[in-house]
GULUMNU-191690 format. One record per residue: residue in three letters; x, y, z of N, C-alpha, C in turn. Coordinates in steps of 0.02 Angstrom, whole numbers, plus 50000, padded with zeros to 5 digits. Layout:
BEGIN
ala	X	Y	Z	X	Y	Z	X	Y	Z
...
! end
This chain:
BEGIN
met	48008	51228	48084	47947	51211	48119	47886	51235	48084
his	47835	51194	48079	47775	51214	48044	47738	51268	48087
asn	47705	51313	48053	47668	51368	48084	47596	51355	48079
ile	47572	51302	48115	47500	51287	48118	47464	51329	48169
ile	47416	51365	48144	47378	51408	48185	47332	51371	48230
ser	47298	51322	48200	47253	51278	48239	47252	51209	48212
phe	47250	51156	48253	47244	51088	48227	47175	51078	48197
glu	47128	51121	48213	47062	51112	48188	47059	51115	48108
phe	47107	51151	48078	47106	51157	48005	47167	51121	47974
ala	47205	51084	48013	47264	51049	47988	47248	50983	47964
ser	47290	50956	47920	47282	50886	47898	47314	50840	47954
ala	47302	50777	47947	47329	50729	47994	47402	50731	47992
gly	47432	50736	47932	47503	50738	47928	47530	50800	47959
glu	47503	50858	47952	47523	50918	47985	47522	50915	48059
ile	47469	50884	48085	47467	50875	48158	47519	50831	48182
arg	47530	50777	48149	47580	50728	48167	47647	50761	48171
met	47662	50802	48115	47725	50835	48110	47736	50885	48163
ala	47680	50923	48183	47688	50975	48234	47701	50942	48302
leu	47668	50884	48315	47681	50850	48380	47753	50821	48382
ala	47775	50795	48325	47844	50769	48323	47895	50823	48335
glu	47880	50883	48303	47929	50939	48310	47926	50963	48382
arg	47869	50961	48418	47862	50981	48489	47903	50937	48530
leu	47897	50869	48519	47940	50823	48559	48014	50834	48546
lys	48031	50842	48485	48102	50854	48468	48130	50919	48502
ala	48087	50972	48505	48103	51032	48536	48114	51023	48612
val	48073	50980	48643	48081	50968	48717	48147	50927	48726
arg	48156	50879	48682	48223	50838	48689	48282	50884	48685
leu	48281	50931	48636	48340	50974	48629	48344	51022	48685
ala	48289	51047	48710	48292	51091	48767	48319	51057	48829
gln	48308	50992	48831	48338	50954	48891	48409	50928	48876
asn	48434	50950	48817	48501	50933	48795	48513	50858	48796
met	48461	50824	48767	48468	50749	48763	48485	50728	48691
gln	48528	50677	48681	48541	50649	48620	48485	50597	48604
gln	48472	50583	48542	48424	50535	48524	48437	50467	48556
ser	48499	50446	48558	48512	50381	48589	48495	50378	48665
glu	48505	50433	48698	48488	50438	48768	48415	50433	48778
leu	48379	50472	48740	48304	50471	48747	48275	50404	48728
ala	48303	50377	48676	48277	50310	48654	48287	50257	48710
ala	48344	50259	48738	48359	50209	48795	48311	50226	48853
ala	48300	50285	48873	48258	50303	48926	48186	50286	48916
ala	48167	50288	48851	48096	50275	48831	48086	50200	48818
gly	48140	50165	48810	48134	50093	48794	48110	50081	48723
val	48133	50126	48678	48118	50115	48607	48186	50114	48569
ala	48181	50089	48508	48240	50090	48467	48258	50161	48443
arg	48323	50174	48433	48341	50240	48411	48309	50256	48343
gly	48300	50207	48300	48267	50214	48237	48198	50235	48242
thr	48163	50212	48296	48092	50234	48309	48093	50306	48324
leu	48136	50331	48363	48140	50401	48381	48156	50443	48316
gln	48205	50417	48277	48221	50452	48213	48163	50455	48166
asn	48124	50404	48161	48064	50407	48119	48012	50452	48144
leu	48007	50461	48211	47960	50507	48238	47981	50574	48225
glu	48045	50594	48235	48069	50661	48226	48075	50682	48152
ser	48091	50634	48108	48100	50653	48036	48038	50645	47998
arg	47999	50590	48008	47940	50580	47970	47872	50580	48007
ala	47876	50596	48074	47815	50599	48113	47776	50534	48115
gln	47815	50477	48116	47785	50409	48117	47810	50365	48170
cys	47768	50340	48208	47781	50292	48262	47716	50266	48287
ser	47721	50215	48330	47658	50189	48358	47636	50235	48415
leu	47574	50227	48436	47550	50268	48491	47588	50247	48556
asp	47605	50183	48567	47639	50164	48622	47707	50198	48626
ser	47742	50195	48569	47808	50232	48569	47804	50305	48583
phe	47756	50336	48557	47740	50411	48566	47735	50421	48642
val	47691	50379	48674	47679	50392	48744	47744	50377	48784
arg	47779	50324	48768	47845	50310	48804	47890	50367	48799
ile	47898	50395	48740	47943	50451	48728	47920	50512	48767
ala	47857	50525	48768	47830	50583	48808	47843	50572	48882
met	47834	50509	48906	47850	50496	48975	47922	50507	48993
ala	47966	50482	48946	48040	50490	48961	48058	50561	48961
leu	48024	50603	48923	48039	50677	48922	48006	50714	48979
gly	47959	50678	49019	47928	50712	49073	47866	50756	49051
val	47842	50741	48993	47786	50782	48967	47721	50744	48960
ala	47717	50681	48986	47658	50640	48980	47598	50670	49013
ala	47609	50711	49061	47549	50743	49095	47516	50788	49049
asp	47551	50816	49000	47520	50861	48948	47471	50822	48904
leu	47476	50758	48902	47429	50717	48863	47360	50713	48892
glu	47356	50725	48962	47290	50723	48994	47238	50768	48960
ala	47258	50824	48932	47210	50871	48901	47183	50843	48833
val	47213	50794	48804	47193	50770	48740	47124	50736	48750
phe	47078	50761	48711	47006	50736	48712	46973	50741	48779
ala	46997	50787	48821	46966	50796	48888	46899	50829	48878
arg	46850	50808	48915	46784	50839	48912	46784	50909	48942
arg	46767	50959	48905	46769	51027	48926	46699	51058	48922
pro	46661	51052	48976	46593	51081	48976	46595	51158	48970
thr	46551	51184	48928	46550	51255	48918	46482	51290	48943
ser	46437	51249	48965	46377	51276	48997	46356	51232	49056
ile	46309	51259	49093	46287	51218	49151	46252	51152	49130
ala	46217	51153	49075	46184	51092	49049	46239	51040	49031
glu	46293	51063	49001	46348	51019	48981	46385	50994	49046
met	46389	51035	49097	46419	51015	49160	46380	50963	49194
glu	46314	50966	49191	46269	50916	49222	46272	50853	49179
lys	46278	50857	49112	46285	50798	49069	46351	50763	49083
ala	46403	50804	49095	46469	50776	49109	46470	50736	49174
ala	46426	50757	49219	46425	50724	49286	46395	50656	49283
lys	46361	50641	49229	46328	50574	49221	46379	50523	49206
pro	46366	50460	49219	46413	50409	49201	46430	50410	49128
ile	46494	50390	49115	46519	50389	49048	46494	50326	49012
arg	46470	50329	48953	46451	50273	48915	46509	50224	48903
arg	46498	50160	48908	46551	50110	48899	46543	50077	48831
arg	46483	50078	48802	46466	50046	48742	46422	50088	48698
ala	46426	50081	48635	46379	50115	48592	46312	50078	48588
ser	46259	50115	48575	46194	50081	48573	46192	50038	48513
ser	46149	49984	48515	46146	49942	48457	46110	49975	48402
arg	46126	49955	48340	46095	49988	48281	46045	49942	48249
gly	46040	49881	48277	45996	49829	48246	45919	49852	48252
val	45876	49819	48217	45806	49834	48219	45778	49797	48280
arg	45739	49834	48315	45707	49806	48377	45642	49781	48366
! end
């Protein structure tokens, strides 16, 4: 297992590998074989093998596997808005932007 101290300083490949290793650790802790998890997630066994060995799969497959392992709720924290001041809390209470502002000349 990779010893990444923080994702902040890791490469994309290191982050992918760490997440793949975490999912594999959960699978093994639940004493599931790859074929069982793949069937429960609705993905091919090869997809799961690619995830665990090369940290490569689609986002859809990743989420399906996390759901089948019962850890999908852990994904809620990904990119969650975490206000650290009262001003940021007030800003967070405002409606979320749905589109970027136009960059054209007005």
